[in-house]
FIGU-425480 format. One record per residue (C-alpha): residue in one letter; x, y, z; residue number from 1. Coordinates in Angstrom, 3 decimals. Layout:
% FIGU-425480
   r          u          v          w     k
   A          X          Y          Z   NUM
...
% end
This chain:
% FIGU-425480
   r          u          v          w     k
   X     -9.180    -25.129     21.225     1
   X    -12.353    -25.403     20.886     2
   X    -14.386    -23.235     18.622     3
   X    -16.331    -21.773     21.948     4
   X    -12.682    -21.055     22.994     5
   X    -12.374    -19.223     19.508     6
   X    -15.371    -16.860     19.990     7
   X    -13.977    -16.146     24.262     8
   X    -10.776    -15.358     22.855     9
   X    -12.816    -12.658     19.960    10
   X    -14.751    -11.609     22.505    11
   X    -11.310    -10.935     24.717    12
   X     -9.639    -10.055     22.617    13
   X    -12.801     -7.057     21.140    14
   X    -12.657     -5.803     24.623    15
   X     -8.514     -5.839     24.844    16
   X     -9.699     -2.729     21.730    17
   X    -12.324     -0.579     22.451    18
   X    -11.074      0.090     26.493    19
   X     -6.968      0.744     24.210    20
   X     -9.393      2.960     21.772    21
   X    -11.526      4.191     25.147    22
   X     -7.847      4.745     27.087    23
   X     -6.340      7.275     24.686    24
   X     -9.489      9.023     24.087    25
   X     -9.543      9.939     27.923    26
   X     -6.682     11.191     27.559    27
   X     -6.648     13.163     25.202    28
   X     -9.800     14.904     26.249    29
   X     -6.973     15.413     29.482    30
   X     -3.867     16.703     27.482    31
   X     -4.793     20.525     27.551    32
   X     -1.109     20.602     25.847    33
   X     -1.541     20.199     22.365    34
   X      0.889     19.270     20.447    35
   X      2.374     20.881     17.372    36
   X      1.108     19.903     14.028    37
   X      2.947     16.528     12.397    38
   X      3.489     16.622      8.417    39
   X      1.996     13.954      6.792    40
   X      4.347     12.788      4.699    41
   X      2.141     10.931      1.734    42
   X      0.172     14.830      1.723    43
   X      3.111     17.444      0.334    44
   X      0.634     20.020     -1.472    45
   X      2.145     22.523     -2.851    46
   X     -0.395     25.959     -2.477    47
   X      0.258     28.911     -4.419    48
   X      2.625     32.185     -3.199    49
   X      3.139     35.191     -4.880    50
   X      6.625     36.975     -4.642    51
   X      4.362     39.671     -3.026    52
   X      3.828     37.389     -0.662    53
   X      6.642     38.688      2.534    54
   X      7.501     35.227      2.600    55
   X      8.135     34.181     -0.808    56
   X     12.725     34.358     -0.198    57
   X     12.626     32.125      2.763    58
   X     10.144     30.063      0.813    59
   X     11.596     29.997     -2.365    60
   X     15.167     29.826     -0.971    61
   X     17.558     26.653     -3.095    62
   X     19.507     24.004     -0.849    63
   X     22.103     21.732     -2.710    64
   X     20.959     19.157     -0.476    65
   X     17.607     17.555      1.183    66
   X     18.049     14.975      4.631    67
   X     15.044     13.041      5.750    68
   X     14.380      9.890      7.712    69
   X     12.261      7.477      8.190    70
   X     11.643      4.498     10.699    71
   X      8.477      2.310     11.265    72
   X      8.084     -0.037     14.199    73
   X      4.951     -2.336     14.018    74
   X      3.678     -5.699     16.050    75
   X      0.865     -7.056     15.735    76
   X     -0.636    -10.639     17.237    77
   X     -3.933    -12.134     16.082    78
   X     -6.380    -14.998     17.567    79
   X     -6.928    -18.213     17.527    80
   X     -9.512    -19.239     14.695    81
   X    -11.258    -22.023     12.722    82
   X     -9.622    -24.309     10.320    83
   X    -10.999    -27.266      8.257    84
   X     -8.807    -28.279      6.216    85
   X     -5.137    -26.703      5.047    86
   X     -1.973    -26.998      2.583    87
   X      1.200    -25.741      1.872    88
   X     -0.301    -21.251      1.032    89
   X     -2.664    -21.384      4.628    90
   X     -3.160    -19.045      6.627    91
   X     -2.012    -21.271      9.661    92
   X     -4.276    -21.263     13.040    93
   X     -1.819    -21.693     16.123    94
   X     -3.221    -25.498     16.227    95
   X     -1.382    -25.880     12.140    96
   X      2.073    -24.721     13.621    97
   X      1.129    -21.547     13.098    98
   X      2.906    -18.775     14.986    99
   X      0.542    -16.147     16.368   100
   X      3.156    -13.249     16.327   101
   X      4.718    -11.164     13.227   102
   X      6.257     -7.687     13.055   103
   X      8.264     -5.305     10.948   104
   X     11.176     -2.658     11.100   105
   X     12.491     -0.226      8.799   106
   X     14.605      2.559      8.786   107
   X     15.479      5.156      5.819   108
   X     17.057      7.393      4.585   109
   X     15.587     10.163      2.188   110
   X     19.248     11.602      0.158   111
   X     18.349     14.833     -2.287   112
   X     21.349     16.446     -4.547   113
   X     20.282     19.164     -6.713   114
   X     22.234     18.548     -9.999   115
   X     21.671     21.230    -12.887   116
   X     18.494     23.055    -13.462   117
   X     15.533     21.639    -12.824   118
   X     17.167     17.679    -11.806   119
   X     17.368     16.510     -8.432   120
   X     19.218     13.116     -7.521   121
   X     17.047     11.023     -5.047   122
   X     18.997      7.654     -2.781   123
   X     17.057      5.724     -0.582   124
   X     19.442      3.058      0.886   125
   X     16.952      1.370      2.927   126
   X     17.178     -1.571      6.470   127
   X     14.600     -4.092      7.398   128
   X     13.624     -6.892      9.732   129
   X     10.528     -8.425     10.053   130
   X      8.475    -11.601     10.191   131
   X      4.477    -13.013      8.886   132
   X      2.720    -15.209     10.404   133
   X      3.885    -17.945      9.257   134
   X      7.060    -17.437      8.407   135
   X      5.843    -16.651      4.775   136
   X      3.631    -14.313      3.151   137
   X      0.815    -16.401      2.119   138
   X     -3.014    -17.019      3.283   139
   X     -4.735    -14.092      2.338   140
   X     -5.940    -12.127     -0.567   141
   X     -5.557     -8.632      1.065   142
   X     -2.279     -8.894      3.328   143
   X     -2.403     -6.779      6.573   144
   X      1.310     -5.369      6.411   145
   X      1.997     -3.237      3.936   146
   X      5.791     -3.278      4.918   147
   X      5.773     -6.894      4.862   148
   X      6.071     -7.370      0.666   149
   X      9.982     -6.814      1.401   150
   X     10.427    -10.614      2.485   151
   X     11.153    -11.980      5.837   152
   X     14.197    -11.742      7.537   153
   X     14.678    -12.617     11.327   154
   X     18.796    -10.853     10.925   155
   X     18.065     -6.660      9.491   156
   X     18.727     -6.827      5.380   157
   X     20.556     -3.786      3.767   158
   X     19.824     -2.533      0.452   159
   X     18.936      0.258     -2.428   160
   X     15.613      1.311     -2.168   161
   X     15.480      4.255     -4.388   162
   X     18.320      6.096     -6.844   163
   X     16.317      7.818     -9.376   164
   X     17.442     10.819    -11.127   165
   X     14.143     13.721    -11.380   166
   X     13.886     17.054    -14.086   167
   X     11.287     19.438    -14.028   168
   X     10.399     21.929    -16.778   169
   X      8.197     24.806    -16.127   170
   X      5.392     24.813    -18.556   171
   X      3.536     28.526    -16.938   172
   X      1.158     29.407    -14.220   173
   X      1.412     30.575    -11.707   174
   X      4.161     30.204     -8.858   175
   X      3.256     27.411     -6.769   176
   X      5.262     26.493     -3.144   177
   X      6.471     22.391     -3.331   178
   X      6.956     21.942      0.356   179
   X     10.451     20.451      1.408   180
   X     10.058     16.368      2.450   181
   X     11.623     12.787      1.377   182
   X     12.097     12.874     -1.710   183
   X     10.932     16.497     -2.034   184
   X     12.535     19.864     -2.471   185
   X     11.765     22.723     -0.813   186
   X     11.826     25.878     -3.733   187
   X      8.912     27.919     -6.119   188
   X      7.461     25.752     -9.096   189
   X      5.102     26.173    -12.230   190
   X      1.517     25.015    -11.709   191
   X      1.616     23.722    -15.197   192
   X      5.117     21.530    -15.326   193
   X      6.212     18.576    -16.792   194
   X      8.474     15.925    -14.559   195
   X     10.250     12.982    -15.932   196
   X     11.711      9.872    -13.195   197
   X     14.328      7.971    -14.341   198
   X     15.987      4.679    -12.133   199
   X     14.953      2.424     -9.007   200
   X     11.436      3.395     -7.466   201
   X      8.412      2.120     -6.100   202
   X      4.954      2.916     -8.708   203
   X      3.514      3.498     -5.941   204
   X      5.270      6.692     -5.102   205
   X      3.118      7.648     -8.299   206
   X      0.456      6.211     -8.730   207
   X     -2.845      5.631     -7.343   208
   X     -2.481      8.350     -4.341   209
   X     -4.572      9.007     -1.416   210
   X     -4.850     12.137      0.903   211
   X     -6.751      9.727      3.748   212
   X     -5.297      6.322      2.752   213
   X     -1.742      5.348      0.673   214
   X      0.876      4.745      3.095   215
   X      0.901      1.834      5.877   216
   X      3.555      3.785      8.178   217
   X      0.914      5.937      8.423   218
   X     -2.107      5.014      7.633   219
   X     -3.946      2.189      7.327   220
   X     -2.100     -0.437      6.872   221
   X     -4.299     -3.296      5.012   222
   X     -2.559     -3.849      1.228   223
   X     -6.305     -3.763      0.075   224
   X     -7.372     -0.552      1.852   225
   X     -4.250      1.278      1.231   226
   X     -4.311      0.724     -1.837   227
   X     -6.150     -0.770     -4.743   228
   X     -6.186     -4.460     -4.307   229
   X     -5.959     -5.183     -8.119   230
   X     -3.820     -3.138     -9.312   231
   X     -1.030     -5.362    -10.892   232
   X      1.582     -3.047    -10.431   233
   X      5.216     -3.442    -10.995   234
   X      7.835     -4.498     -7.825   235
   X     10.135     -6.405     -7.305   236
   X      9.891     -8.532     -4.098   237
   X     10.768     -5.762     -1.474   238
   X      8.300     -4.119     -2.854   239
   X     10.381     -1.157     -5.915   240
   X     11.048     -1.422     -9.302   241
   X     13.267      0.200    -12.523   242
   X     11.592      2.563    -15.420   243
   X     10.755      5.849    -16.348   244
   X      7.140      8.302    -14.867   245
   X      6.596     11.438    -16.958   246
   X      3.689     13.157    -14.731   247
   X      2.296     16.970    -16.811   248
   X      0.928     18.921    -14.419   249
   X     -2.105     21.226    -16.042   250
   X     -4.341     23.713    -14.223   251
   X     -6.521     21.207    -12.074   252
   X     -5.819     18.624    -14.016   253
   X     -2.397     15.595    -13.488   254
   X     -1.962     13.241    -16.745   255
   X      0.909     10.135    -15.913   256
   X      2.431      7.468    -17.818   257
   X      5.040      5.121    -16.938   258
   X      6.917      1.835    -18.570   259
   X      8.047     -0.239    -15.262   260
   X      9.867     -3.385    -15.069   261
   X      8.262     -6.666    -13.464   262
   X      9.902     -9.792    -12.224   263
   X     11.911    -12.355    -15.237   264
   X     10.477    -14.851    -13.321   265
   X      6.966    -13.901    -10.883   266
   X      7.974    -12.272     -7.492   267
   X     11.225    -12.660     -7.190   268
   X     14.335    -10.143     -7.224   269
   X     15.380     -9.758    -10.826   270
   X     13.513     -7.254    -12.688   271
   X     14.047     -6.930    -16.308   272
   X     16.303     -3.801    -16.946   273
   X     15.994     -3.891    -20.571   274
   X     12.222     -2.745    -20.440   275
   X     11.523     -5.071    -23.707   276
   X     10.099     -8.368    -22.034   277
   X      9.260     -8.457    -18.827   278
   X      7.431     -4.547    -18.275   279
   X      3.960     -2.629    -16.951   280
   X      2.116      0.282    -19.075   281
   X      0.437      2.559    -16.655   282
   X     -1.282      5.775    -17.390   283
   X     -3.840      7.688    -14.356   284
   X     -5.600     10.765    -15.279   285
   X     -6.561     12.754    -11.958   286
   X     -8.795     15.704    -11.399   287
   X     -9.258     17.552     -8.522   288
   X    -12.506     19.458     -7.688   289
   X    -14.032     21.576     -4.914   290
   X    -17.483     19.607     -3.614   291
   X    -19.617     22.487     -1.182   292
   X    -16.175     23.931     -0.526   293
   X    -14.036     21.199      0.145   294
   X    -11.374     19.855     -1.310   295
   X    -11.591     16.094     -3.563   296
   X     -9.705     14.280     -6.142   297
   X    -10.939     11.760     -8.873   298
   X     -8.590      9.607    -10.362   299
   X     -8.153      6.484    -12.881   300
   X     -6.143      4.013    -13.858   301
   X     -5.272      1.931    -16.300   302
   X     -2.098     -0.263    -16.600   303
   X     -1.265     -3.957    -18.895   304
   X      1.815     -5.976    -18.897   305
   X      3.754     -8.007    -20.247   306
   X      5.529    -11.042    -18.662   307
   X      6.768    -14.633    -18.318   308
   X      3.362    -15.864    -16.777   309
   X      1.491    -18.490    -16.821   310
   X     -2.452    -18.546    -17.505   311
   X     -4.776    -20.550    -15.037   312
   X     -6.635    -22.269    -17.685   313
   X     -3.495    -23.584    -19.227   314
   X     -2.458    -24.818    -16.032   315
   X     -5.587    -26.758    -14.996   316
   X     -5.203    -28.780    -18.816   317
   X     -2.079    -29.409    -18.047   318
   X     -2.717    -31.056    -15.378   319
   X     -5.760    -32.912    -16.144   320
   X     -3.430    -34.259    -18.957   321
   X     -0.774    -36.027    -16.317   322
   X     -3.072    -36.141    -13.652   323
   X     -1.956    -34.425    -11.268   324
   X     -2.533    -31.732     -9.289   325
   X     -2.416    -27.744    -11.720   326
   X      0.969    -26.060    -11.322   327
   X      1.653    -22.625    -12.646   328
   X      5.355    -22.836    -12.986   329
   X      5.279    -25.378    -15.324   330
   X      2.887    -23.799    -17.469   331
   X      4.376    -20.395    -18.005   332
   X      4.942    -18.426    -21.124   333
   X      6.997    -15.602    -22.716   334
   X      5.076    -12.765    -23.598   335
   X      2.243    -13.267    -21.443   336
   X     -0.472    -10.357    -21.547   337
   X     -2.816     -8.746    -18.319   338
   X     -4.355     -5.408    -17.782   339
   X     -6.503     -4.281    -15.463   340
   X     -8.309     -0.337    -14.365   341
   X     -9.053      1.354    -11.383   342
   X    -11.016      4.437     -9.880   343
   X     -9.846      5.964     -6.925   344
   X    -11.811      9.081     -5.249   345
   X    -11.077     11.151     -1.861   346
   X    -13.462     14.286     -0.563   347
   X    -13.158     16.207      2.293   348
   X    -16.572     16.719      3.630   349
   X    -14.950     18.473      6.630   350
   X    -12.035     20.652      7.522   351
   X    -12.269     17.347     10.125   352
   X    -13.240     14.123      8.308   353
   X    -12.363     12.851      4.808   354
   X    -14.122     10.094      2.747   355
   X    -11.779      7.613      0.600   356
   X    -12.687      5.116     -2.185   357
   X    -11.106      2.679     -4.210   358
   X    -12.620      0.233     -7.157   359
   X    -10.482     -1.724     -9.183   360
   X    -10.279     -4.992    -12.028   361
   X     -8.426     -7.467    -13.569   362
   X     -9.319    -10.414    -16.064   363
   X     -8.285    -12.813    -13.152   364
   X     -7.318    -14.791    -16.216   365
   X     -2.740    -15.039    -14.697   366
   X     -0.901    -15.590    -12.079   367
   X     -0.934    -12.364     -9.959   368
   X      1.961    -10.829     -9.754   369
   X      1.264     -7.911     -6.695   370
   X     -2.190     -9.385     -5.218   371
   X     -4.278    -12.474     -5.767   372
   X     -6.676    -10.177     -6.249   373
   X     -9.178     -9.801     -9.114   374
   X    -12.222     -7.203     -8.014   375
   X    -11.664     -4.538     -5.439   376
   X    -13.739     -2.360     -4.369   377
   X    -13.026     -0.192     -1.170   378
   X    -14.150      2.839      0.984   379
   X    -13.359      4.766      4.576   380
   X    -13.467      7.497      6.808   381
   X    -10.260      9.658      8.164   382
   X    -11.255     12.052     11.432   383
   X     -9.685     14.053     12.675   384
   X     -9.161     14.734     16.638   385
   X    -10.820     17.753     17.651   386
   X    -13.984     17.270     18.640   387
   X    -11.766     14.775     21.409   388
   X     -9.638     17.831     22.039   389
   X     -6.305     15.979     19.538   390
   X     -6.172     18.051     16.175   391
   X     -3.784     15.768     15.053   392
   X     -4.784     12.177     16.011   393
   X     -6.654     10.486     13.405   394
   X     -8.863      8.477     13.934   395
   X     -9.948      5.858     10.478   396
   X    -12.532      2.931      9.512   397
   X    -12.004      1.460      6.536   398
   X    -13.460     -2.119      4.209   399
   X    -12.348     -3.722      2.201   400
   X    -14.797     -6.438     -0.200   401
   X    -12.460     -8.631     -2.383   402
   X    -12.462    -11.208     -4.997   403
   X    -10.701    -12.992     -7.495   404
   X    -11.912    -14.676    -11.537   405
   X    -13.650    -18.146    -12.182   406
   X    -10.347    -19.290    -13.895   407
   X     -8.522    -18.891    -10.470   408
   X    -11.357    -20.241     -8.164   409
   X    -10.946    -23.895    -10.482   410
   X     -7.386    -23.751    -10.556   411
   X     -7.672    -23.281     -6.591   412
   X    -10.858    -26.065     -6.905   413
   X     -8.527    -28.755     -8.066   414
   X     -5.829    -28.282     -5.520   415
   X     -3.609    -25.824     -7.361   416
   X     -1.115    -23.277     -5.685   417
   X     -0.186    -19.275     -5.986   418
   X      2.098    -17.242     -5.338   419
   X      0.763    -16.698     -1.751   420
   X     -2.624    -19.059     -1.692   421
   X     -3.971    -21.803     -1.951   422
   X     -5.720    -24.594      0.427   423
   X     -5.650    -27.678     -1.237   424
   X     -9.307    -26.935     -1.854   425
   X    -11.941    -24.000     -1.835   426
   X    -15.408    -22.942     -0.257   427
   X    -15.280    -19.708     -2.321   428
   X    -16.926    -16.464     -0.642   429
   X    -15.631    -13.143     -1.663   430
   X    -12.594    -11.925      1.511   431
   X    -14.200     -9.089      2.923   432
   X    -11.168     -6.191      5.137   433
   X    -12.623     -4.322      8.141   434
   X    -10.250     -1.872      9.170   435
   X     -9.690      0.558     12.320   436
   X     -6.640      2.654     13.304   437
   X     -6.002      5.071     15.600   438
   X     -3.018      7.880     14.806   439
   X     -2.160      9.609     18.084   440
   X      1.004     12.325     17.660   441
   X      3.438     11.444     20.800   442
   X      6.068     14.122     19.731   443
   X      6.221     16.524     16.825   444
   X      7.911     13.566     14.664   445
   X      6.482     10.326     16.215   446
   X      3.381      8.509     15.551   447
   X      2.291      5.981     18.506   448
   X     -0.103      4.100     16.466   449
   X     -3.244      1.053     17.891   450
   X     -4.618     -1.270     14.683   451
   X     -7.229     -3.976     14.588   452
   X     -8.664     -5.427     11.014   453
   X    -10.209     -8.381     11.091   454
   X    -10.567    -10.169      8.167   455
   X    -13.209    -13.068      6.950   456
   X    -13.044    -16.014      4.544   457
   X     -9.327    -15.341      4.450   458
   X     -8.045    -16.226      0.939   459
   X    -11.743    -16.830     -0.869   460
   X    -12.699    -20.083      1.939   461
   X    -15.388    -19.680      3.955   462
   X    -13.863    -23.019      5.380   463
   X    -11.791    -20.807      7.697   464
   X    -11.536    -17.701      9.382   465
   X    -13.141    -15.285     10.245   466
   X     -9.190    -13.500     11.398   467
   X     -8.602    -10.992     14.060   468
   X     -5.570     -9.238     14.055   469
   X     -4.746     -6.067     16.856   470
   X     -1.608     -4.119     15.852   471
   X      0.621     -1.095     17.369   472
   X      2.643      1.099     15.610   473
   X      5.048      3.154     16.471   474
   X      6.490      5.772     13.270   475
   X      9.394      7.955     14.014   476
   X     10.545     10.562     11.507   477
   X     13.399     13.699     10.214   478
% end
């Protein structure tokens, strides 16, 4: 396909996108039967409730079981794009043999059982089916679908996503209502409390939270917009880990710390359950505040990794000494360390508009355990549809700028391949991501989403792209 044909396709692609959004808005404007509120599973907020409140007894009942479920289907299609060269880890266009369609489907049961005072056990069986554009997850710094970390499976696969115990110890303060939801019981808790969790869980269930951008099943879909792109969090190839998390809630502060297992070989299924050789430590401090009478929060994160990993410079040196391309898999050493920091902010501007922003950094000296991003800056807006008579709908706009370190750039220039990127060479420029998402509540427990992403300089290579991706997502929850 010629470059002129690609440009023509881009114009048609964007015209179709704009008309889809206009049709949704027109339908919303004419619909005078507003649907009930759809709860946001990632924004289960705790609100004060006094014993004198008439609804205290109703909200303070203690169920022994909690049962919830979700199912999410996401279909994405890309346009064709310019490519000057490619290699085994490139995001392929049609002429290079790449598929222009990708999809994921996941279904999860959230089962909970009270044990003793303050203790609960949660078990989340999950099935997944999906396929990346190339048949493998490669070619981007910020991947376009947060569900794709679970792998490529033509047939559905079953696994245990989470199985952990949580103990809550009240430390005094006002009684507050904990609303029932996925992996959360309804009931009263103290505002000041210590919460301990241990078992198989997901790092991002606890860290890097944000009201407006955190859940790829219901909000933004690109990794570098719904999370800190440079946060090397602990995860196996399906996105889960094993370990312990401590959370201390005190007035308007939350302090969290955790030790979580990394794979014994980077980006493989088997975790180090001993938590002594391959692990990630992290701490996060959250401060809730009011600005202009509107709620907001600031989160500061620090983490470090200790794992069986390779450094890019060692790999380059070995390659030069042996007159071959550098290869990280041949240079891994036990006890290799990395670290990073991140800043996460959210602020309501009024009852209908919220702002979010993230910045994260790591030195980029070693191979990645998550994404090929050494520094990421992202920001965006989330707007409720009150202005067009659909208060339960949401439109979101997000933008991210991702970078990699000098050692990784040199590694790629010498023909090296990471787990996710490598075009055989690189004309380095920062990778940028623009995402626009529109959620419409089609029923009380269902959300239909149209999503558009434009990724420029994919895998930090100006010799390829840009890539336009249009997605349709359907999410159910119970």
